[in-house]
C-alpha positions in Angstrom: 0.0 0.1 -0.1 2.8 2.7 0.9 4.8 1.7 -1.8 1.3 2.1 -4.1 0.9 5.4 -2.5 4.3 6.5 -3.1 3.9 5.8 -6.6 0.6 7.9 -7.2 2.0 10.7 -5.3 4.8 10.9 -7.5 2.5 11.0 -10.7 0.9 14.0 -9.1 4.2 15.4 -8.5 5.7 14.9 -11.7 4.4 17.6 -14.0 5.0 20.3 -11.5 8.7 19.1 -11.5 8.8 18.9 -15.3 7.2 22.5 -15.8 9.9 23.8 -12.5 12.8 22.3 -14.8 11.7 23.3 -18.2 13.9 25.9 -20.0 12.7 29.3 -19.5 13.7 30.8 -23.0 15.5 29.1 -26.4 14.3 29.0 -29.6 12.1 26.8 -31.5 12.7 25.8 -35.3 10.0 26.5 -37.3 9.1 23.8 -40.2 11.4 26.4 -43.1 13.9 26.4 -40.7 13.5 29.6 -38.9 14.6 29.8 -35.3 12.1 31.9 -32.7 12.9 32.8 -29.7 10.1 32.2 -26.8 10.6 33.4 -23.1 7.9 32.1 -20.6 7.2 33.6 -17.5 4.7 32.8 -14.6 3.9 29.2 -13.6 0.0 26.9 -13.3 -1.4 24.9 -15.3 -3.4 27.4 -17.1 -1.5 28.7 -20.5 -1.9 32.0 -22.1 0.4 32.7 -25.1 1.0 36.8 -25.7 1.5 38.1 -29.2 3.1 41.1 -29.7 2.4 44.0 -32.2 4.1 45.9 -35.0 5.1 44.1 -37.4 8.5 44.5 -36.7 8.6 45.0 -32.7 9.2 42.2 -29.6 8.0 40.6 -27.1 9.6 43.6 -25.4 7.4 46.0 -26.4 4.5 44.4 -24.1 6.3 42.0 -21.7 7.2 44.6 -18.4 3.3 46.5 -18.6 2.1 42.6 -19.1 3.7 41.6 -15.9 -0.1 41.1 -13.9 -0.8 38.7 -16.4 1.6 36.2 -15.3 0.4 36.1 -11.7 -1.6 33.3 -12.1 -0.9 31.6 -14.8 2.2 30.5 -17.5 2.9 33.0 -20.1 4.3 32.3 -23.3 5.9 35.6 -25.3 7.9 34.8 -28.4 9.7 37.1 -31.1 8.1 36.8 -34.4 10.5 35.8 -37.6 13.1 38.6 -38.3 13.0 40.7 -35.0 14.6 40.7 -31.8 16.3 37.6 -30.5 14.2 35.3 -33.6 16.3 35.2 -36.6 16.6 38.0 -38.7 15.4 37.6 -42.2 15.4 39.8 -45.2 14.0 37.7 -47.6 10.5 39.2 -48.7 8.4 35.8 -49.2 9.7 34.6 -45.4 7.8 37.5 -43.9 4.1 36.5 -45.5 1.5 36.1 -43.2 1.3 32.5 -44.1 5.0 31.9 -42.3 3.6 34.4 -39.4 0.6 31.8 -39.3 2.8 28.7 -39.4 5.0 30.2 -36.7 2.5 30.3 -34.2 1.5 27.2 -34.5 5.2 25.6 -34.1 5.0 27.5 -30.6 1.8 25.4 -29.9 3.3 22.5 -30.8 6.6 22.7 -29.8 4.4 23.3 -26.0 2.2 20.5 -26.1 -0.6 22.4 -26.4 -4.0 20.9 -27.7 -5.9 24.0 -28.0 -4.4 27.6 -26.8 -5.8 31.0 -25.2 -4.4 33.5 -27.1 -3.4 37.3 -26.6 -2.8 39.9 -29.6 -1.7 42.9 -28.8 -2.2 45.4 -32.0 -1.1 43.5 -35.0 -0.5 40.5 -32.6 -4.5 41.1 -32.8 -4.8 40.6 -36.6 -2.3 37.4 -36.5 -4.1 35.4 -33.8 -7.4 36.2 -36.3 -5.3 35.0 -39.3 -4.5 32.0 -36.9 -8.0 30.9 -35.6 -8.8 31.0 -39.4 -6.6 28.1 -40.4 -6.8 26.5 -37.4 -10.1 26.5 -35.8 -10.2 23.6 -33.9 -6.5 24.9 -32.6 -8.5 27.9 -30.2 -9.8 28.2 -27.1 -10.0 31.9 -26.3 -9.1 35.0 -28.1 -8.0 38.4 -26.5 -7.8 41.0 -29.5 -6.2 44.0 -27.4 -6.8 47.2 -29.9 -6.4 44.8 -32.8 -5.0 45.8 -35.8 -7.5 46.7 -38.9 -9.3 43.6 -40.2 -9.8 44.7 -44.1 -7.6 47.2 -46.0 -9.9 50.2 -45.8 -10.0 50.3 -42.2 -6.2 50.0 -42.6 -6.5 53.2 -45.0 -8.7 55.2 -42.5 -6.7 55.0 -40.0 -3.8 56.0 -41.6 -5.4 59.2 -42.4 -6.9 59.7 -38.5 -3.1 59.0 -37.6 -1.5 62.0 -40.2 -4.4 64.0 -39.1 -3.3 63.8 -35.6 0.2 63.9 -36.7 -0.2 67.7 -38.2 -2.7 68.6 -35.1 0.2 68.2 -33.0 3.5 68.7 -35.0 4.8 71.7 -36.7 5.6 71.4 -40.7 8.9 70.9 -39.8 8.4 67.9 -37.4 5.9 66.3 -39.6 8.7 66.4 -42.4 10.8 64.4 -40.5 8.3 61.9 -39.3 8.2 61.0 -43.0 11.8 60.4 -43.0 12.5 58.7 -39.7 9.2 56.4 -40.4 10.8 55.1 -43.9 12.3 51.6 -43.4 15.3 53.1 -46.0 16.1 55.2 -43.3 16.2 52.4 -40.5 18.7 50.3 -42.9 21.3 53.0 -43.7 21.4 54.6 -40.5 24.7 54.8 -38.3 22.8 54.7 -35.6 19.3 52.6 -35.6 18.6 52.8 -32.4 18.7 56.7 -31.7 16.2 56.6 -35.4 14.1 54.0 -33.1 14.0 56.4 -30.2 12.8 59.5 -32.2 10.2 57.4 -34.4 8.3 56.1 -31.3 8.6 59.6 -29.4 6.7 61.2 -32.2 4.4 59.1 -32.6 3.2 57.4 -29.0 1.7 60.6 -28.3 -0.8 60.2 -30.9 -1.7 57.0 -29.8 -2.8 57.8 -26.3 -6.0 59.2 -24.1 -3.3 61.4 -22.1 0.3 62.2 -22.7 1.0 61.9 -19.1 0.3 58.1 -19.4 3.1 57.1 -21.5 5.5 58.3 -18.3 4.1 54.4 -16.9 5.2 52.5 -20.0 7.4 50.1 -18.5 8.3 48.1 -21.7 11.0 49.0 -24.7 9.5 49.2 -28.2 13.5 49.5 -29.4 15.0 46.3 -27.5 17.0 44.1 -29.5 20.5 44.1 -31.0 21.5 46.6 -33.5 20.7 44.3 -36.3 17.0 43.7 -35.3 16.7 47.4 -34.1 18.0 48.1 -37.7 15.3 46.1 -39.7 12.2 46.3 -37.1 10.2 49.2 -40.2 12.0 46.9 -43.1 9.7 43.7 -41.6 6.8 46.0 -40.6 7.0 47.2 -44.1 7.0 43.7 -45.9 4.6 42.0 -43.4 1.5 44.9 -44.5 2.5 44.4 -48.1 2.7 40.5 -48.1 -1.4 41.2 -47.4 -2.3 43.2 -50.3 -6.2 43.5 -50.3 -7.0 42.1 -47.6 -10.0 41.8 -46.0 -10.5 38.6 -42.9 -14.2 39.3 -42.1 -15.9 37.1 -44.1 -13.5 34.3 -43.2 -14.2 34.9 -39.6 -17.5 32.8 -39.5 -15.2 29.3 -38.9 -14.0 30.3 -35.4 -16.5 29.6 -32.6 -14.3 30.4 -29.5 -15.2 33.4 -27.4 -13.4 35.9 -28.8 -12.9 39.8 -26.8 -12.5 42.9 -28.3 -10.7 45.3 -26.7 -10.4 49.0 -28.0 -9.8 52.4 -26.2 -12.2 55.3 -27.0 -8.8 57.5 -28.2 -7.1 54.9 -30.8 -6.2 56.4 -34.1 -7.9 52.9 -35.1 -11.4 53.7 -35.6 -13.5 52.3 -33.3 -15.9 50.6 -36.1 -12.4 48.9 -36.8 -13.4 46.6 -33.5 -16.7 46.8 -34.0 -16.4 44.9 -37.2 -14.4 42.4 -35.6 -16.5 41.8 -32.9 -19.9 42.0 -35.3 -18.2 38.9 -37.5 -16.6 36.4 -34.9 -19.3 34.3 -34.2 -19.1 34.5 -30.6 -17.5 37.9 -29.6 -18.0 41.0 -27.6 -16.2 44.4 -27.7 -15.0 46.1 -24.5 -14.4 50.0 -25.1 -12.2 52.0 -22.7 -12.8 55.5 -22.7 -10.0 57.1 -21.3 -7.6 54.7 -23.4 -5.7 55.2 -26.9 -3.9 52.1 -27.9 -2.2 50.6 -24.8 -5.1 50.5 -22.5 -2.3 48.1 -20.0 -0.9 51.4 -19.2 -3.3 54.0 -19.8 -6.1 52.3 -17.8 -4.5 49.3 -16.5 -7.3 48.3 -13.5 -9.8 48.2 -16.3 -7.8 46.1 -18.9 -6.1 44.0 -16.3 -9.7 43.1 -14.9 -11.1 42.6 -18.2 -8.8 40.0 -19.1 -9.1 38.2 -16.0 -12.7 38.0 -15.9 -12.9 36.5 -19.9 -10.0 34.0 -18.6 -12.3 32.9 -16.0 -14.9 31.9 -18.6 -16.9 35.1 -18.3 -17.5 38.0 -20.9 -16.5 40.9 -18.7 -19.9 43.2 -17.7 -19.3 46.2 -19.6 -18.8 44.2 -23.3 -21.3 44.4 -25.5 -22.6 42.3 -28.1 -22.0 44.1 -31.7 -24.8 43.9 -34.6 -23.8 43.7 -37.9 -25.5 46.5 -39.2 -23.3 48.6 -36.6 -20.2 47.6 -37.6 -20.6 49.2 -41.3 
């Protein structure tokens, strides 16, 4: 009996031991041979995969500000191909949306997860949606936090709004400077790409928030990585968007039956109609609109953002999240 009890106890304890001894960071090799850098934070049986924004950023663009997510669960981050600690790629064909979807599937398989719960930040929201369409049977839950636009029409509208904000905030000379620092070639040719990156986001981020002073609470680093990685940040961004062409994912979302929480800040340059369209076209989705936030609610209104995420991950939609009818999302 004692021997049987010992074996039973060992069986219960072994998964915890294995998890504790598992590497907290490393690389995953994708089917086409690209190495993806990953980092695991937190612990526990519940697993959340966070997909960062960009395209072209790294996990460090959200990692520090998302720290509360790891207080109750295991959180997996990875740098998308072409940036950060992952392989730096200049081959345009290897930066397509199809490659990014395959990479996320490689992450799922590496960690031996039958189904995944995904949080996509900004561009990451669009990426996890493409993944869900390709692998609907592998998705448990989706959180789209200030998701990138679901089609080219909304993308153009957001670009127009951003230009309006830039011209309202800055002088003509500063707007010209923005045109220079936002050019991917400037980054590729720069003697100091980190300085270009810092200037780029110093200009951009004030147009993305409800209150500029909230940026003093920003703990993450949008310019993290080696000099070589930072240098090609906007090159990757440009190539990924080009790979999408005249895209429109909305008609494809009907295959995704998993619950979806869409979070949108009212001051986001991405129009609220964009997030309404996301929520209206997923079969089981609701939209949480945060009034006093722009594009970084984890920094601007953390109490609202993290409470909503925790409620959703426990199995319920936040009380303030609303169903969106398709006619209101047009």
